[in-house]
N, C-alpha and C positions, 0 to 999 in steps of 0.2 A: 697467430698466433698473433708494446710497445705494442701503450701498446706493447705487443711482444717486441716490436722493433723500433718504436719511437724514441727519439732522443729525450733524455731527462733534463729538465731545466732546474736550476737552483744554484747553490753556492759551489765554488770550485773545489775540487778534491785536491788536497795537497799532493805535490809530486816533487821529484828531485829536479825536474826541468822547470823552467819558468812557464807561466801560463800562456805567454805569447808564442812559445815554441810548440805548444800542444796543438793537435788537430782540433778543428772547430767542434767536432762531435764529442770531444773529451773535456772541453774547457768548462762547461757548466753542467755540473751534476749535483743532485740533491741526495744527501745521505738517507733521508727518510724514504724518498721514492725508490732509491736503489734497494732498500730493505724490502719494500713492498714487491718490487719486481722479482727479487730473489725468492721471496715467499711464494709468489705465483708460480714460478718454474718448479720450485720444490714440490708444491701441491700437485701440479700436473704430473710430475715424474712419479710420485708415489702411486697415483691412481693408475697411470698407464702400466707401471710395473706390475701392479696387481692384475690388471686385465689381460696383459699380453705376455707376461713372463711367468710369474709365480702362480697365477690363478687363485691366489689367496691374499688376504689383507696383510701383507708382509710388514707394513708400517702401522698396523693397528687401525684405529678409527680414522687416522689421517688418510690412509689409502682409500677408504670408502667415500670420504667427502672431498678427495683431492681434485675431482673434476671442477670444483669451484675456482681453482686457480685460473682457468680460462676466463671466468667471469671477472676476476680481478684484473686480468690483462685487458679486457674490454673497457673497464672503467678507467684504467690508466690511459688507454688510447683516447677515450673521450676527453679526458682532462688535458693531456699533453698536446694533442692536435688542436683542440679548441683553444687552449691557452696561447698557442703559437699564432693562430689566426686572429683572436680577439686582441692580443697585445699589439699587433700591427695596426688593427683598426683604431685602437685608442691613440696610437702615435700618428694617425692620419695617413698611413701608407696605403698604397694601392696593391691589392692582392693580384698576383700574377699566376693564373692557372697553369701556364707553361712551367714556371719555376716550381710551383707546388708539386705538380705531378712528376716532374723530372726528379725532384729531390726525394719524393716518396719511392719512385721506381728504383732509383740508384740505391736507396736504403734497403729495400726489401726483396727486390727481384733477383739480383745475382745469386745470393746464397740459396734462395728457393729454387732457381733453375738448376743449380748444381745438384742439389739433393733430388729434385724431380728427375733429372737425367739418370741418376744412379738407380732410381726405382724402376725406370723403364728399361734400362740397359741390363740390370741385374736383379730382376724381380724375385728370383728364388733366394738370393742372398739377402736382399733388403727386407723382405717381409714374407716370402713364401707364397704370395698371392699376386695375381695380376691386378694392377691398379685400374681405376676407372679410365675412360677415354682421355687422351692427352689434351684435347681441346677444352675439356671441362676444367683442367688445371690452368691452362694458359689464359682462359677467359675469367678465371676466378669464380666459376659457377659450380665447382665440384660439390659444394654442399647441397645443391638442389637435388632432393630425392635420394641423398646418399644412404647406402645401406651400411650398417655397422660391420666392422671386421675386414673391410677391403684394404688393400695396400695403400699406405700414405693417407689413411682416412683422417688423421688428425690435422691435415691441411684444411679441413672444413672451417676452422676458426680463422685461418689466414685469409680464406676467401671472404668471410664476413668482414674482416678488418679492411681488406682492399676495397670492398664495396663501400664501406664507411668512408675511407679516404677519398673515394671518387665523389661521393654525394655531398659531404659536409661543406667543402668550399663553394659548391654550387648554391647550397642553401644560404651561405654567407653573402654571396654576391646578390642573390635575389632579395635578401633582407635589406641590403644597402639600397637597392633600387626601389623597393616597396616602402621602406621606412616603417614607422609605427612605434619605435622606441623599445625600451627594455621590457615594458609590460607585455607587449606582443611576443617577445622572445620567450618569456617565462610561460605564457599561455600555450605557445607552440610546443614547448618541452612537455608540459602537462598533457596536452592532447596526444602527442606521440607516445608518451608513456601509457596512456589509456589504450591506444591502439595495440600495443604489445600485449598488455594484460588481457584485453578482450579476445585477441587472436588466439592466445593460449587457452583461454576458457572454452572457446568454440572447438578448437582442435583436440583439447583434452577430452571433451565429451564424446568425440568420435574414436579416439585412439588411446585414451589413457587407462581404461579399465580392462581387466582380463575378460570380463563377461562380454565385452563388445566383439571379441574374436579378432580384433584389429590391432592388438597391443604391439605387435612387431613393427607397426608403422609409426609408433610414437617417435622414435629417433629421427627418421627421415622427415617427418612432418612437424615436429616440435623442437627436439633438442638441436638438430642441425639447421633448422630453418631460419633464414634471415628475418622473416616476419616476426618470429617468436623470440629472437635474441637481440635485435637491434636496439631495443630500449635499454639494454645494459650499458650502452655508451652514454646515455642521457645524463645520469647523475654526474659523470665526469665532466661533461659539457657544462652542467649547471655550476660545478665548482669553478670552472674557468670563467663563466659568465659573472659569477659573484666576485671573483678576484679582480677582473678587469673593468667591470662597469658599475660596481658598487664598492669603491675603495674604502669608504668609511666603514661600511658593514664588515668588509673583509678584515680591516685592521682590528676591529673590535672582536671578531671571531678568533683571530690569531692570538689574542691575549689569553684565550681560554683553551689553548692547544692541549694542555694536559687533560683537562676535563673531556674534551672531544675525543682524545685518545682512549680514555676509559669507556666512554659511551660507545665508541666505535668497536672496541674490543668486546664489550658486552653484546652489542648487536651482532657481531660476527660469530660470537659463541652461540647465540640463539639460532642463527642460520645454520651453523655446523650441526647443532643438535637436531634441528628439523631435517636437514639433509640426511643425517645418519639414521634417523628413526622413521621418517615419514615421506622421504622422497619416493622410495619404492616399498610397497607393503605386500608381503607374500600373500597370495590368495585374493588380492584385491587389484593391484596394479599401481600405477603412479598416483601418489597422493594429490588431491585436488588443490589444496592450499599451496604446497610447494611447487606444483607445476604452474599454477596460474599466477601466484604472487611471489613465490620464492625467488625466482630469478631477479625480479625487480628489487625486492627487499635486500637480496645479497649485494646488488650493485649499490644501493643506498648505503648499506653498512660499510662497504669498501670506500665509498666516497668520503665518509667521515674520517677514515684513516688517511686518505689523501690530503685532506685539510690539515689534520694533525701533523702529517709528515713535513709540513712547511712552516709550522709554528716554532719560533725559536725557544719557546718554553716547554715544548713537548719532548719527552724522552725519545720518541721515534725520530725526531729531527736531530737530536743531539748525540745519540749513542750510535757509534759505528759498529755494526755487527761484523766480526771477522769473516771474510770471504763473501760478504753480501755484495760488495762493489763488483767483484769479478763475476759472480753469478749473474748479476744484473746486466753487466756488459756483454756476457756471452749467452744470455737467456734465449735470444731468438735462434741462434744456431743450435743450442742445446735442444730447443723445442723441435726443430726440424729433424734432428738426427737421433734422438734418444730411443725411439721405438726400434729403429733398425739396429742400433747398438745392442739393445736388449735381446732382440731376436737372434742376432749373430752369436753373441756370447752365451746365451742360454743353450743353444745347440751344442756348443763346445762344453759347457758345464755338465750337461747331461751325459755326453760321451765320456767325460772324465770323472763322472760321479762326484762332482764338487758339492760341498754342503750348501744349503740355502743361504746361510750367512755369507759365505765366501762369494757366492754368486751375486748377492745383493750389493756387497761392497765393491766388487769388481765392476759390475754394470754401472753403478753410481759414478765411480772414478773415471771409467772409460767414457761415459756420457759427457762428463764435464770436460775431459781432455779433447774429445772429438769436437764439442761445441767451441772450445777455445781455438782449436786449429782452424776450423771453418771461419771463425770470426777474423782471425789475423790474416788468413790467406785470401779470403774473399770479401767479407763484409768491410773490413777496415780500408783496403785499397779503393774500393768503389765509393766509400764515404769520402775519401780524400778527393776523388774525382768530382763528386757532388759538391763538396765545399769549394773546389777551385772554380768550377764552371757555373754553378748555381748557388752562390753563397747565401742567398736570401730567398724567402718565399715571396717577397714583395718587390714591386717595381720601384724605380727611383721617383717617379712622378707621384706626388701626393694626391689622394682622392678626396680626403676630408681635412678640415682644420685639425690640428693636433689635439684640440680640446673637445673634439666632437664625441658624442656618445650616441649609439644607435637607439 
């Protein structure tokens, strides 16, 4: 799923305690990015509620396009982790792989392991089905060839994120060794984006249409596949690259945050319309345009919102949506647990003949409460350990002059 779990950078959130008394992971948060993270988990929840609980679009068209919330999480991951690494490079600091991986592990693994243990210890309670082999979760390869409908299947996106966390710092270190400047970095991003698009085109031709007789393999080979989804991190990385290595252009862009917000919303509206009407076409299969280009275009649209979220003139940055902060804070734990919560309560609701509205409200509230509990009991303590023993991703010894640019 920060990222589903990445820390959000930005202006401090007011609190009753002083900023120096707050844990490191709470000291710097952005109102706009919190809103986007809250939107992402809300979208995912509506989609999964439709697929695994109600079997109908309970939340209307939002349920149908809610799967795009995962794409928004991917773009946020690309920006947040890329910004963290690039900011250190600009400061001339030396990236420590040990620190980076330790910080990521302490951030994402403990809550994941707790929920994973529950799925294997109580499969009937958690999902009613046996999950894939344990080793595939522990190695974050569960998304490879994953069949839809298996227990804890939504961990596929967390696997792709962990793969991203593993690869990106290695790319950064190689770039530092090889050199080549900012132009080479932009060309690499463009080339990788093309790889994602071409991969989906090839695989869509084999699995995307009903007439092929292989359409049931679309999800394992396209939707869940790292090769077909990794390019959604790239627009977020591009935003981080612009912010850190093109400060003049970034400053000019920030002055037009309100315009970017409007353009981003229009672009997202177009993507939602395409996903609702043309992602899957009855009697035909998965639409070519949405399958081949739609994932990438959705990521680009979301990246515009990420830029707007940091502009002081944008409403997205200035308006605090009630509840968005906490939904963002608990989003990772909500993501991990909401399907199991829905499964458990839906069984109770059917036994008690509860109304669909009552069930939807109860599952929503219980999902948030369960996510909050997991955050405070597991996530937060381990983040405190992370901040104590690995306070920075970077080593003390500088690698580059502070004014260096890749």
